[in-house]
GUMAR-367534 format. One record per residue (C-alpha): z, x, y; residue number from 1. Coordinates in nm, 3 decimals. Each point is the difference from the previous one (the first is absolute). Layout:
REM GUMAR-367534
[[Z; X; Y]; NUM],
...
//
This chain:
REM GUMAR-367534
[[-0.149; 2.319; -3.128]; 1],
[[-0.168; -0.104; -0.229]; 2],
[[-0.286; 0.228; -0.234]; 3],
[[-0.299; -0.032; 0.275]; 4],
[[0.235; 0.055; 0.306]; 5],
[[0.136; 0.326; -0.209]; 6],
[[-0.412; 0.088; -0.034]; 7],
[[-0.086; -0.046; 0.318]; 8],
[[0.320; 0.207; 0.123]; 9],
[[-0.120; 0.321; -0.212]; 10],
[[-0.373; 0.015; 0.054]; 11],
[[-0.021; -0.194; 0.353]; 12],
[[0.151; 0.237; 0.223]; 13],
[[-0.234; 0.327; -0.117]; 14],
[[-0.321; -0.277; -0.041]; 15],
[[0.073; -0.163; 0.350]; 16],
[[0.000; 0.390; 0.160]; 17],
[[-0.303; 0.062; -0.094]; 18],
[[-0.186; -0.345; 0.007]; 19],
[[0.142; -0.057; 0.395]; 20],
[[-0.008; 0.371; 0.106]; 21],
[[-0.278; 0.150; -0.180]; 22],
[[-0.280; -0.303; -0.056]; 23],
[[-0.152; 0.007; 0.338]; 24],
[[-0.089; 0.318; 0.222]; 25],
[[-0.006; -0.134; 0.366]; 26],
[[-0.295; 0.076; 0.211]; 27],
[[-0.074; 0.296; 0.287]; 28],
[[0.124; -0.074; 0.347]; 29],
[[-0.346; 0.006; 0.146]; 30],
[[-0.082; -0.296; -0.320]; 31],
[[0.335; -0.205; 0.109]; 32],
[[-0.103; 0.040; 0.335]; 33],
[[-0.357; -0.133; -0.061]; 34],
[[0.085; -0.284; -0.186]; 35],
[[0.304; -0.110; 0.246]; 36],
[[-0.276; -0.031; 0.246]; 37],
[[-0.237; -0.179; -0.251]; 38],
[[0.317; -0.208; -0.031]; 39],
[[0.049; -0.034; 0.366]; 40],
[[-0.365; -0.126; 0.046]; 41],
[[0.027; -0.226; -0.244]; 42],
[[0.284; -0.241; 0.084]; 43],
[[-0.162; -0.061; 0.328]; 44],
[[-0.315; -0.162; -0.176]; 45],
[[-0.032; -0.373; -0.043]; 46],
[[0.202; -0.141; -0.298]; 47],
[[-0.123; -0.278; -0.182]; 48],
[[0.231; -0.099; -0.272]; 49],
[[-0.089; -0.172; -0.317]; 50],
[[0.381; 0.002; -0.115]; 51],
[[0.345; 0.026; 0.137]; 52],
[[0.323; -0.015; -0.107]; 53],
[[0.365; 0.064; 0.084]; 54],
[[0.233; 0.229; -0.184]; 55],
[[0.401; 0.077; 0.028]; 56],
[[0.257; 0.095; -0.174]; 57],
[[0.421; -0.009; 0.028]; 58],
[[0.005; -0.328; 0.137]; 59],
[[0.369; -0.070; -0.167]; 60],
[[-0.023; -0.354; 0.087]; 61],
[[0.352; -0.090; -0.044]; 62],
[[0.128; -0.358; -0.050]; 63],
[[0.015; -0.274; 0.307]; 64],
[[0.331; 0.089; 0.143]; 65],
[[-0.169; 0.347; 0.089]; 66],
[[-0.334; -0.106; 0.166]; 67],
[[-0.098; 0.320; 0.183]; 68],
[[-0.293; 0.159; -0.249]; 69],
[[-0.117; -0.354; -0.142]; 70],
[[-0.082; -0.045; 0.394]; 71],
[[-0.188; 0.340; -0.009]; 72],
[[-0.178; -0.076; -0.296]; 73],
[[-0.084; -0.369; 0.116]; 74],
[[-0.188; 0.200; 0.322]; 75],
[[-0.139; 0.268; -0.225]; 76],
[[-0.234; -0.394; -0.077]; 77],
[[0.014; -0.063; 0.343]; 78],
[[-0.161; 0.294; 0.148]; 79],
[[-0.214; 0.077; -0.290]; 80],
[[-0.169; -0.306; 0.060]; 81],
[[-0.015; -0.017; 0.352]; 82],
[[-0.161; 0.308; -0.015]; 83],
[[-0.290; -0.142; -0.241]; 84],
[[-0.059; -0.271; 0.186]; 85],
[[-0.093; 0.171; 0.277]; 86],
[[-0.198; 0.238; -0.179]; 87],
[[-0.401; -0.028; 0.140]; 88],
[[-0.109; 0.027; -0.347]; 89],
[[0.212; -0.065; -0.319]; 90],
[[0.288; -0.222; 0.096]; 91],
[[0.182; -0.031; -0.403]; 92],
[[0.260; 0.174; -0.058]; 93],
[[-0.015; 0.033; -0.438]; 94],
[[0.308; 0.133; -0.100]; 95],
[[0.370; 0.087; 0.089]; 96],
[[0.100; 0.275; -0.234]; 97],
[[0.377; 0.121; -0.015]; 98],
[[0.058; 0.276; -0.223]; 99],
[[0.413; -0.064; -0.147]; 100],
[[0.334; -0.036; 0.161]; 101],
[[-0.184; -0.370; 0.133]; 102],
[[0.433; -0.135; -0.022]; 103],
[[0.318; 0.191; 0.066]; 104],
[[0.184; -0.068; -0.332]; 105],
[[-0.233; -0.199; -0.228]; 106],
[[0.182; -0.285; 0.081]; 107],
[[-0.171; -0.371; -0.027]; 108],
[[0.135; -0.081; 0.303]; 109],
[[-0.183; 0.298; 0.140]; 110],
[[-0.345; -0.065; -0.203]; 111],
[[0.087; -0.413; 0.116]; 112],
[[-0.029; 0.160; 0.366]; 113],
[[-0.289; 0.248; -0.026]; 114],
[[-0.233; -0.295; -0.193]; 115],
[[0.123; -0.225; 0.321]; 116],
[[-0.160; 0.255; 0.256]; 117],
[[-0.308; 0.006; -0.218]; 118],
[[-0.024; -0.370; -0.011]; 119],
[[0.047; -0.075; 0.353]; 120],
[[-0.242; 0.282; 0.089]; 121],
[[-0.316; 0.112; -0.268]; 122],
[[-0.281; -0.204; 0.002]; 123],
[[-0.225; -0.060; -0.292]; 124],
[[-0.228; 0.284; 0.057]; 125],
[[0.214; 0.263; -0.036]; 126],
[[0.162; 0.136; -0.319]; 127],
[[0.355; 0.064; -0.038]; 128],
[[0.038; 0.326; -0.215]; 129],
[[0.354; 0.169; -0.096]; 130],
[[0.151; 0.251; -0.176]; 131],
[[0.357; 0.082; -0.118]; 132],
[[0.227; 0.256; 0.166]; 133],
[[0.346; 0.157; -0.107]; 134],
[[0.133; -0.256; 0.223]; 135],
[[-0.114; -0.279; -0.231]; 136],
[[0.214; 0.084; -0.294]; 137],
[[0.340; 0.018; 0.207]; 138],
[[0.023; -0.428; -0.104]; 139],
[[-0.288; -0.130; -0.138]; 140],
[[-0.212; 0.245; -0.177]; 141],
[[-0.300; -0.038; -0.162]; 142],
[[0.101; -0.318; -0.121]; 143],
[[0.064; -0.126; 0.350]; 144],
[[-0.305; 0.116; 0.169]; 145],
[[-0.201; -0.142; -0.303]; 146],
[[0.152; -0.356; 0.055]; 147],
[[-0.025; 0.004; 0.412]; 148],
[[-0.281; 0.171; 0.039]; 149],
[[-0.186; -0.144; -0.306]; 150],
[[-0.217; 0.329; 0.017]; 151],
[[-0.046; 0.238; -0.281]; 152],
[[0.202; 0.320; 0.013]; 153],
[[-0.347; 0.225; 0.045]; 154],
[[-0.352; -0.145; 0.119]; 155],
[[-0.319; 0.058; 0.043]; 156],
[[-0.184; -0.229; 0.240]; 157],
[[-0.349; -0.012; 0.141]; 158],
[[-0.092; -0.146; 0.346]; 159],
[[-0.315; -0.024; 0.143]; 160],
[[-0.083; 0.284; -0.219]; 161],
[[0.300; 0.221; 0.105]; 162],
[[0.240; 0.117; -0.313]; 163],
[[0.379; -0.013; 0.083]; 164],
[[0.235; 0.131; -0.279]; 165],
[[0.358; 0.006; 0.037]; 166],
[[0.274; 0.121; -0.217]; 167],
[[0.371; -0.113; -0.012]; 168],
[[0.237; 0.231; -0.149]; 169],
[[0.207; 0.018; -0.270]; 170],
[[0.429; -0.085; 0.035]; 171],
[[0.071; 0.365; 0.124]; 172],
[[-0.149; -0.119; 0.302]; 173],
[[-0.317; 0.231; 0.092]; 174],
[[-0.106; 0.116; -0.397]; 175],
[[-0.288; -0.093; -0.163]; 176],
[[-0.019; -0.040; -0.369]; 177],
[[-0.299; 0.224; -0.175]; 178],
[[-0.156; -0.364; -0.117]; 179],
[[-0.061; -0.063; 0.373]; 180],
[[-0.161; 0.304; 0.064]; 181],
[[-0.216; -0.013; -0.296]; 182],
[[-0.062; -0.374; 0.170]; 183],
[[-0.070; 0.159; 0.337]; 184],
[[-0.240; 0.228; -0.097]; 185],
[[-0.154; -0.274; -0.189]; 186],
[[-0.058; -0.237; 0.255]; 187],
[[-0.097; 0.295; 0.283]; 188],
[[-0.307; 0.077; -0.279]; 189],
[[-0.079; -0.354; 0.037]; 190],
[[0.055; -0.043; 0.381]; 191],
[[-0.233; 0.355; 0.034]; 192],
[[-0.268; -0.142; -0.246]; 193],
[[-0.065; -0.329; 0.227]; 194],
[[-0.070; 0.189; 0.309]; 195],
[[0.052; 0.413; 0.020]; 196],
[[-0.018; 0.038; 0.374]; 197],
[[0.255; -0.315; 0.061]; 198],
[[0.361; 0.089; 0.094]; 199],
[[0.222; -0.122; -0.263]; 200],
[[0.327; -0.090; 0.152]; 201],
[[0.275; 0.084; -0.215]; 202],
[[0.391; -0.057; 0.077]; 203],
[[0.352; 0.090; -0.141]; 204],
[[0.358; 0.051; 0.139]; 205],
[[0.095; 0.312; -0.018]; 206],
[[-0.234; 0.274; 0.175]; 207],
[[-0.222; 0.293; -0.171]; 208],
[[0.248; 0.270; 0.024]; 209],
[[-0.069; 0.303; 0.311]; 210],
[[-0.293; -0.260; 0.150]; 211],
[[0.089; -0.220; 0.236]; 212],
[[0.292; 0.020; 0.307]; 213],
[[0.323; 0.001; -0.194]; 214],
[[-0.108; 0.026; -0.364]; 215],
[[0.152; 0.320; -0.038]; 216],
[[0.309; -0.194; 0.069]; 217],
[[-0.082; -0.329; -0.226]; 218],
[[-0.257; -0.066; -0.214]; 219],
[[-0.058; -0.088; -0.348]; 220],
[[0.112; 0.164; -0.286]; 221],
[[-0.312; 0.005; -0.196]; 222],
[[-0.157; 0.081; 0.316]; 223],
[[-0.220; 0.291; -0.198]; 224],
[[-0.164; -0.216; -0.250]; 225],
[[-0.099; -0.277; 0.233]; 226],
[[-0.153; 0.312; 0.223]; 227],
[[-0.216; 0.105; -0.256]; 228],
[[-0.118; -0.377; -0.124]; 229],
[[-0.049; -0.026; 0.418]; 230],
[[-0.184; 0.379; 0.005]; 231],
[[-0.254; -0.157; -0.255]; 232],
[[-0.172; -0.264; 0.246]; 233],
[[-0.019; 0.145; 0.403]; 234],
[[-0.089; -0.351; 0.082]; 235],
[[0.407; -0.088; -0.072]; 236],
[[0.167; -0.137; 0.369]; 237],
[[0.352; 0.005; -0.112]; 238],
[[0.286; -0.195; 0.166]; 239],
[[0.381; 0.091; -0.040]; 240],
[[0.320; -0.039; 0.105]; 241],
[[0.360; 0.029; -0.044]; 242],
[[0.054; 0.258; 0.281]; 243],
[[-0.051; -0.175; 0.353]; 244],
[[-0.122; 0.272; 0.137]; 245],
[[-0.228; -0.140; 0.338]; 246],
[[-0.367; 0.001; -0.017]; 247],
[[-0.071; 0.134; 0.294]; 248],
[[0.078; 0.380; -0.172]; 249],
[[-0.331; 0.131; -0.048]; 250],
[[0.133; 0.113; -0.366]; 251],
[[0.022; -0.349; -0.074]; 252],
[[-0.359; -0.016; -0.122]; 253],
[[-0.097; 0.273; -0.220]; 254],
[[-0.299; 0.093; -0.203]; 255],
[[-0.001; 0.228; -0.329]; 256],
[[-0.238; -0.064; -0.256]; 257],
[[0.043; -0.419; 0.088]; 258],
[[0.200; -0.122; 0.343]; 259],
[[0.318; -0.090; 0.051]; 260],
[[0.188; -0.230; 0.266]; 261],
[[0.388; -0.022; 0.072]; 262],
[[0.062; -0.353; 0.084]; 263],
[[0.303; -0.033; 0.214]; 264],
[[0.249; -0.248; 0.001]; 265],
[[0.116; -0.310; 0.163]; 266],
[[0.353; 0.086; -0.028]; 267],
[[0.144; 0.338; 0.162]; 268],
[[-0.192; 0.377; 0.022]; 269],
[[0.117; 0.288; -0.215]; 270],
[[-0.153; 0.326; 0.003]; 271],
[[-0.085; 0.312; -0.200]; 272],
[[0.297; 0.217; -0.078]; 273],
[[-0.123; 0.251; 0.229]; 274],
[[0.182; -0.021; 0.316]; 275],
[[0.315; 0.042; 0.106]; 276],
[[0.277; -0.160; -0.273]; 277],
[[-0.086; -0.383; 0.056]; 278],
[[-0.301; -0.148; -0.130]; 279],
[[0.092; -0.341; 0.161]; 280],
[[-0.051; 0.032; 0.404]; 281],
[[0.130; -0.207; 0.285]; 282],
[[-0.183; -0.294; 0.058]; 283],
[[-0.098; -0.002; -0.353]; 284],
[[-0.006; -0.407; -0.052]; 285],
[[-0.286; -0.004; 0.280]; 286],
[[-0.248; 0.058; -0.290]; 287],
[[-0.270; -0.285; -0.076]; 288],
[[-0.302; 0.136; -0.089]; 289],
[[-0.324; -0.062; -0.233]; 290],
[[-0.370; 0.019; -0.009]; 291],
[[-0.318; -0.147; 0.028]; 292],
[[-0.256; 0.123; -0.235]; 293],
[[-0.369; -0.086; 0.022]; 294],
[[-0.298; 0.134; -0.164]; 295],
[[-0.379; -0.077; 0.111]; 296],
[[-0.361; -0.064; -0.198]; 297],
[[0.027; 0.392; -0.008]; 298],
[[0.321; 0.058; -0.184]; 299],
[[0.133; 0.164; 0.332]; 300],
[[0.399; -0.081; 0.026]; 301],
[[0.197; 0.011; 0.259]; 302],
[[0.401; -0.054; 0.052]; 303],
[[0.137; -0.173; 0.314]; 304],
[[0.419; 0.043; 0.001]; 305],
[[0.103; -0.281; 0.182]; 306],
[[0.406; -0.018; 0.145]; 307],
[[0.159; -0.308; -0.035]; 308],
[[0.229; 0.041; 0.248]; 309],
[[-0.242; 0.080; 0.260]; 310],
[[-0.230; -0.301; -0.164]; 311],
[[-0.290; 0.262; 0.082]; 312],
[[-0.195; 0.291; -0.178]; 313],
[[0.170; 0.329; -0.008]; 314],
[[-0.106; 0.277; 0.242]; 315],
[[-0.058; 0.335; -0.076]; 316],
[[0.352; 0.207; -0.024]; 317],
[[-0.201; 0.261; 0.199]; 318],
[[0.107; 0.043; 0.359]; 319],
[[-0.228; 0.211; 0.106]; 320],
[[-0.280; -0.319; -0.012]; 321],
[[-0.054; -0.320; 0.144]; 322],
[[0.347; -0.188; -0.049]; 323],
[[-0.215; -0.318; -0.069]; 324],
[[-0.220; 0.161; -0.265]; 325],
[[0.013; -0.199; -0.346]; 326],
[[0.105; 0.206; -0.313]; 327],
[[-0.276; -0.027; -0.239]; 328],
[[0.001; 0.192; -0.347]; 329],
[[-0.375; -0.002; -0.107]; 330],
[[-0.139; 0.067; -0.345]; 331],
[[-0.386; 0.078; -0.017]; 332],
[[-0.075; 0.029; -0.352]; 333],
[[0.302; -0.102; -0.247]; 334],
[[-0.160; 0.138; -0.285]; 335],
[[-0.109; 0.333; 0.154]; 336],
[[0.260; 0.258; 0.008]; 337],
[[-0.198; 0.225; 0.208]; 338],
[[0.045; -0.236; 0.317]; 339],
[[0.373; 0.008; -0.041]; 340],
[[0.161; 0.031; 0.336]; 341],
[[0.379; -0.052; -0.054]; 342],
[[0.049; 0.282; -0.227]; 343],
[[0.248; 0.290; 0.077]; 344],
[[-0.287; 0.200; 0.166]; 345],
[[0.148; -0.206; 0.309]; 346],
[[0.234; 0.275; 0.040]; 347],
[[-0.227; 0.240; 0.057]; 348],
[[-0.164; -0.221; 0.354]; 349],
[[0.359; -0.227; 0.088]; 350],
[[0.088; 0.248; 0.313]; 351],
[[0.371; 0.045; 0.076]; 352],
[[0.190; -0.232; 0.202]; 353],
[[0.076; 0.130; 0.347]; 354],
[[0.211; -0.076; 0.330]; 355],
[[-0.143; -0.117; 0.345]; 356],
[[0.027; 0.224; 0.268]; 357],
[[0.272; -0.244; 0.169]; 358],
[[0.169; -0.046; -0.307]; 359],
[[0.405; 0.020; 0.013]; 360],
[[0.325; -0.004; -0.134]; 361],
[[0.276; -0.169; 0.177]; 362],
[[0.360; 0.030; -0.188]; 363],
[[0.323; -0.180; 0.075]; 364],
[[0.261; -0.224; -0.102]; 365],
[[0.245; 0.291; -0.094]; 366],
[[0.279; -0.165; -0.222]; 367],
[[0.247; 0.185; -0.313]; 368],
[[-0.219; 0.295; 0.005]; 369],
[[-0.347; -0.182; -0.027]; 370],
[[-0.292; -0.088; 0.211]; 371],
[[-0.341; -0.193; 0.045]; 372],
[[-0.323; 0.147; 0.019]; 373],
[[-0.280; -0.182; 0.134]; 374],
[[-0.322; 0.139; -0.022]; 375],
[[-0.366; -0.076; 0.098]; 376],
[[-0.212; -0.082; -0.299]; 377],
[[-0.250; 0.251; -0.116]; 378],
[[-0.383; -0.064; -0.004]; 379],
[[-0.222; 0.004; -0.326]; 380],
[[-0.372; -0.060; -0.044]; 381],
[[0.114; -0.164; -0.356]; 382],
[[0.322; -0.064; -0.068]; 383],
[[0.363; 0.158; 0.150]; 384],
[[0.224; -0.002; -0.342]; 385],
[[0.319; 0.099; 0.141]; 386],
[[0.207; 0.239; 0.171]; 387],
[[0.219; 0.297; -0.044]; 388],
[[0.323; 0.029; 0.254]; 389],
[[0.188; 0.294; 0.021]; 390],
[[0.312; 0.089; 0.241]; 391],
[[0.108; 0.384; 0.028]; 392],
[[0.247; 0.128; 0.200]; 393],
[[-0.182; 0.147; 0.293]; 394],
[[0.245; 0.391; 0.002]; 395],
[[-0.010; 0.049; -0.350]; 396],
[[-0.304; -0.209; -0.127]; 397],
[[0.219; -0.120; -0.270]; 398],
[[-0.115; -0.319; -0.174]; 399],
[[0.258; -0.262; 0.060]; 400],
[[-0.270; -0.300; -0.088]; 401],
[[-0.272; -0.103; -0.185]; 402],
[[-0.174; -0.320; -0.101]; 403],
[[-0.371; -0.152; -0.075]; 404],
[[-0.069; -0.356; 0.110]; 405],
[[-0.335; -0.205; -0.064]; 406],
[[-0.230; -0.058; 0.273]; 407],
[[-0.019; -0.356; 0.083]; 408],
[[-0.343; -0.056; -0.051]; 409],
[[0.035; -0.312; -0.248]; 410],
[[0.164; -0.173; 0.297]; 411],
[[-0.274; -0.188; 0.238]; 412],
[[-0.023; 0.074; 0.280]; 413],
[[0.102; 0.363; -0.091]; 414],
[[0.331; 0.070; 0.231]; 415],
[[-0.085; 0.254; 0.259]; 416],
[[0.357; 0.183; -0.059]; 417],
[[0.221; 0.045; -0.293]; 418],
[[0.412; 0.059; -0.078]; 419],
[[0.216; 0.231; -0.135]; 420],
[[0.359; 0.073; -0.023]; 421],
[[0.098; 0.357; -0.042]; 422],
[[0.338; 0.089; -0.084]; 423],
[[0.254; 0.283; -0.084]; 424],
[[-0.032; 0.081; 0.391]; 425],
[[0.263; 0.207; 0.207]; 426],
[[0.137; -0.097; 0.344]; 427],
[[-0.086; 0.185; 0.297]; 428],
[[-0.294; 0.200; -0.196]; 429],
[[-0.389; 0.059; 0.033]; 430],
[[-0.269; -0.094; -0.259]; 431],
[[-0.348; 0.023; -0.041]; 432],
[[-0.191; -0.288; -0.161]; 433],
[[-0.325; 0.058; -0.194]; 434],
[[-0.205; -0.332; -0.121]; 435],
[[-0.301; 0.095; -0.277]; 436],
[[-0.261; -0.298; -0.084]; 437],
[[-0.142; 0.003; -0.313]; 438],
[[-0.310; -0.184; -0.095]; 439],
[[-0.029; -0.207; -0.327]; 440],
[[-0.075; 0.352; -0.240]; 441],
[[0.305; 0.139; 0.172]; 442],
[[-0.209; 0.245; 0.176]; 443],
[[0.214; 0.071; 0.329]; 444],
[[-0.097; 0.049; 0.349]; 445],
[[0.109; 0.144; 0.314]; 446],
[[0.406; -0.083; 0.037]; 447],
[[0.107; -0.128; 0.375]; 448],
[[0.286; 0.166; 0.101]; 449],
[[0.330; -0.052; 0.235]; 450],
[[0.333; 0.076; 0.115]; 451],
[[0.299; -0.190; 0.079]; 452],
[[0.352; 0.062; 0.041]; 453],
[[0.317; -0.233; -0.146]; 454],
[[0.268; -0.112; 0.258]; 455],
//
């Protein structure tokens, strides 16, 4: 551990707790409802872009012997161009941004595969802008990146008057040196002076701790210092990855003095360490997501999450809404903190999940002291995040089994049923089972209950 890392370790956590927990006071419930109603109205308005780009991270390109991620990356270009070409007023894809872990190990053969996809799919109109993540250090490191990408490690690029600033980490993987902090602040100051109302787009691989989804488990070691710098510029819209969290989780966008987006993955899902004991769910490889961002002449910003596997824009994870309703994140005034909707105040307005009156539980496949529990999914106005499954002996009410699982909102279409294997059961015994749904804030709904008897 070098000197700066020791300093961060000593003073970083107290500063982080202060700046990230106490730096923003959530608005009242009535004000949040008012902001959300305005947001819904704004999303429906006609949007005429003057700037458009795609952003992703954690592409994890392998060499040509493992083509899956390269194929998904190629589809990012193809689907983004298909959308741009079909737009009635603005047909340009101005840039593609990757926020780190662009290749899996930093090997030359992986960079060669990445560059092949870019060469075969990118049009001249589109800037390709990347920063490093931690995986690039497994082999080639800084020198391998510069040799293969022919880019600076840190960059400030202006496209059609919009500023894009990127930070690559030190060899630690998500650590940024103090010289980079000062450089970042200087570049942000220049961009802000250019036009204080325009969004400034920034990216680094590691999340800012305790902000977007999975940032409590995976984040930059210098989150607090990046947060202090970004907080000076409310028009910042920051992109980060590293965590592989699904981008249709509502907490994938977070506003706290500025705006942050978690950028998902084209590789495999990983979740926050707050449900059960396994952060990598079944079917995790069914993950290939990115955003299309658009800005209009009045600096309104919208983010359109896209699912490469379905080759369509993502649908809202609400199960009470129109199942074909497109998910859109909308930022009315990036530079105006009072207009922010995606803050922790959402806790006050997001309702608890609930089961339909016809929902049921089915138990079967009894063997070796276990049973398969299948249940109908709960409904949620925003997103059903997880379930707690509890099995008790009916007579004694002794708890025999308990497990939390993620609700599969990250798959499209959202499955209508979910499953869990309960163990520790005895033969010829009556049990009660309870399924408790939770929203993304871990607020619990009324449980679905049932009974069964083992053979």
